[in-house]
N, C-alpha and C positions, 0 to 999 in steps of 0.2 A: 325635453328632447332626448337627453342622455338616459333618463330613466326608461323611456319607451324603447330606446335602442337596446339597452342592457337586458330588458325583459325578453325581447325577441331573440337576442343572441343566446340567452340562457336556454330558450326553447330549442335552438339549434344544437347546443351542446348536449342537451338531454337526449336528442335523437342520435347524436354521435356515440354516446355511451351505450345506448340500446343496440346500435349496429355492432359495436365491438363485442358486446355480450353474445349477440346472435352469431358472430363469426367464431367465437370461442366454442359455442355449442355445436356449430357446424363441423369444425375440425374434430371435436370429440365424437360426434355421431359417425363420421367417416372412419375414424380409427377404431371405435368400439366394435365395428363390424368384424375386426380381426381379434381384438382382445381388449379388456378394460385397461390394461397397461398401455396398450398402443393408443387408445383414445385419450388418456390423460397426457401421454407423452406428446402427441401431435398437437393437442389444443394448447398446451403450455408453451411448447417450442415455437410453433408457427405464429401464434397470437402475440407472444412476447417480441419476436423478431419484427413482425409487421408494425406493432404498436411503437416500437423504438424508432423505426424509419418514419412513420407517420408523425410522431410527436416531435422528433428533431426537425423535420421539415416545417411542420405547422407552427412551431413556436420559435425556431431559430433561423433556419436557412431561408425559408420563403419570406418572412417579414424583413429580413436583413438584405437579401440579394435579388429576390425574384423580380421586383419592379425596376430596380436601379442597375443591377449588373447581372444580366441573364447568363452571360458566358461564365462568369465566376460561379454563379449558382449551379450550373450544370457540371462544371469541373469539380466543385466541392462535393456535389452529390455523387459523382462517379467514384471519387475516392472513398466517400463515406459508405456507399453501397458495397464497394469491393471489400472494405474492411469488415463491414457487418456480415456480409455473406460468408466471407472466409471464417470469421469467428464462429458463426452459428453452424457452419459446416463442420468445423473442428469439434464443436460441442456435440453435434449430431453423431459424428463418428465415434467420439469418446464414449458417449452414452450407449451407443449401439454395441460397443465393445464390452462395456462392463455390465450392461443390462441385457439380458437375453430376451430380445423381442422376436416373436415368432416369424416375422416376414423378412428379417434381415438377410438371410442366406439367399433369398430369391432376387435380391437387387442385382442389376446388370453390372454395376460398378460401385465400389464403396465410396468413391470420392466424386466422380463426375456427376452422377445422378443427384445426390443431395445438393451439390453446388449449383447445378442448373435449376433445380426446384426452388431453392432458396432465392436465387437471383430473380426468378419469375415473380415470386411472392413479394419480394422487396420492391421491384419495379411497380407492381400493382399498388402497393402501399404508397409509393412516391406519387403516382398519378392520381390516386384518390385524395391525397393531401393537397395536391395542386388544384384538383377539381373542386374540393370543398372550399379552399381559400378563395377561388374565383367566385363561387356561388355566394359565400358569405360577404365578399366584397360587393357583389351586385346587390344583395339584399340590404347591406349597410348603406349603399348609395341610394337605393330606393327609399329607405327609411329617412335618410337625411333630406332627400328631395321632398318627401311628404311633409316633414316637419317645417322645412323652409317655405313650402307653399302655404301651410297654415299660418306661419308667422307673417308671411306676406299679406295674406287675407286680413289678419288682425291689424297690421300696420295700415292697410288701405282703409279699414273701417275707422281707425283713429284719424287718418287723413280726411275722411269724409266728415268727421266730427269738427275738424278745424274749419271746414267749409261752411259751417253754420255761422256764419262767416261774416266778416266785417261788413260786407255790403247789405246783406239781409238784416243783420243786427242794427246797423246804422239807420236803415230805412224804417225798421220797426220802432226804434226809439224816437226817431224824428216824428213819425206819425203820432205816437203816443204823446209826445211833447205838444204837438199842435192841438190835439184833442184836449189836453189839459189846459192849454192856453186859452182856447175858446170856450172852455167850460163844459165840454161834452161829458155827460154823466157816465158814459160807457168807458171812459179812459181807464178807470180802475180795473174793469173786466179785462181790458187788453193787457194791462200790466200783469195780471194774474195768468193770462194765457201765455204771454211771453215767458214768464217764470216757469210754467209747466213745460214749455218746449225746451228750455235750457236744461231743466231737471231731467227730462227724458233723454236728451243727448248726452249729458255728462254722467248720469248715473244708471238709468235703466238700460242703456245700450251696452253696458259692460257685460251683460249676459249674452250667451251665444244665441239664444232664442227668446223672443218676447211675444206676448199675445198679439194677434193681428189687430185687435181693437186698439191697442196702444199706438201702433203705426198709423192707423186710420185717424185717431185723434190728432196726432201730429200733423198729418196731411191736411185735415180740416183747418187747423190753426194756421198753417203755412198759407193756404189759399186765402183765408180771411185777411191776413196781413197783406197779401198781394193786392187784394181788393181795395185796401185803404190807400193805395198809392194814387188813386184818381178820385175825383169827386163824383164823376158819373159811374154808374154801375158797369163793370166790365162783363164781357161775354165769357164767363167762367162757369163751367158745370162740373159737379162732382157727384157721381151716383155710386152708392155702395149697397150691394145686395148681400146682406149678411146671411151666412149659412146657419145651420142648426147648431154647429159647434164652433167655438172660438179657437181656431187652430193657432199654432205657433209659427213664427217666421223669423228669419234673420233680421236684426234691426237695421234701419236705414237702408233697406234694400230697394224700396220703391221711390223714395223721395228724389233721388238723382234724376229719374225719368221726368218727374214733374218740374223740377228746376230747369231741366233742359227744354221742356215745352214752353215755359214762360220766357226763357232767355231768347228763343228764336221766334216767338210769336209776334213780338213788337206790339203786344196788346195794349200797352199804355199810350202808344202814339197812333196806331192804326185802328180806326173805328170798326173795320171789318175783321180785326184780329180776334182770335178765340183760342181758348184752351179747354179741352174736354177730357175728363178723367173718369173712367169707369172701372170699378173694382167689384168682382163677383166671386163669391166663395161657395163652393159645393163640397160634398164629402170627398169627391175624388180629386179635385184640383182647384186652383185659384186662377182666375182670369183677370188680367190687368191690362188696360188700354189707355194710352195717352195720345191724344191728337191735338195738334196745334197748327195755326196758320203761319205762313211766311210769305214774303214777297219774292216770287221767282226772279224778278228783275234785279233785286238787290242781293248780289252774291255774298255780301258780308254777313247777311242774316241767314243764309241757307245752311242748314245743318250738314255736316260732313256725311258721306255715305255710311261710314261706320258708326255714326252717332256722336263722335267727338270723344275727347279724352275721358270725360266723366262717365259716359255710357260704356266706354271700353273697360274702365275700371270695374263697373258693375257686372259687365259680361264675364270678366275674370273671376269675380266673386261668385257668380252663379256657377261657373265651371268648377270652382273649388268646393262650394258648399252644397250644390245640388247636381252632381255629375250624373248625366243620364236622366234627370228628373225635371227638365225644363225645356221650353221652347221660347226663343226670342227672335222676333222678326221686326226689323227696322225698315220702314219704307218712306219714300219721298216722291211726291208727284208735283205738278205745277203750282199748287196752292196749299198743299197740306203735307205735314210731316207726322208720321204715326209710328207708335211703338206698341207691339203686341207681345205680351209675356204670359206664358202658362207655366205654373208650378204644379207638379203632380205630388199627391200626398204620399206620405210614408205611413202605412197602416200600423206598423209596429209601434211607432212613437207618436202617432197622431200629430205630426208636424207637417207643415207645408214647405 
């Protein structure tokens, strides 16, 4: 976070130095219309004066007083500007006296005009320093917000990992134990499957993006363990239409929708209950649908309108990871709850 912020602020400082160089050349270009001496004189005097006001404010007065004591800030600046303008006016008059500059005799007043001109230039430098401070503060705040959002997304992902979770893990181990106890020969396959799921969650999900096929493999294993909860075959369907390319996706992005479907379907107790998952991948986008049953008479099983805390967390992740590149629609009618998700591809990175 600090490295990213410093890099962007260095870019801002580089632009500042370019502006000062341009201002120096501007004063020189104006003065050189009269003479080379006048161009050098104006560029050195005016740029030095404005740079002094700008630097004093940018590094001392603004950081110390602008936010906390505005009245003191403006009083100190009034004194500082008066002293600075008086000093550079005296310097201007002294140099004009000892250096024969061609245009000096045409000035309306030897004191009033330079004092007024220097005052205007110093006030401009003051307001530029204030403006830059406010812009840098705004940019710094945006950078901090972006970094905090990313950290929040990462923490939410870690939280999702902890949800692979005592209930699922207990049920999976209990089913495997039962299979082992009755001598089911497929028990060792289920142990290997559970091991792969845990490996995926603990290690593979450390990456920002993973192959879609890995997420699909985890979904298949999750559904298979859900099927083991009952002796009779449950009404569970999972259809995956694989595209020509194995795109990348943020890990653990789809599984919360499926967990939500099983949670509210009551598929283990209700014979008419169902969970249907459809995943379709094309070159342009990924289509993901989860539909599940629920009893409209039982308000305890009815999904909240916003999809619940888990779905809301995923919605936040989508907004952070795929801003402007997704559509999420959560619907509920009398007997069915459905979630429609579309992720649009990023052609430059071939990620979904």
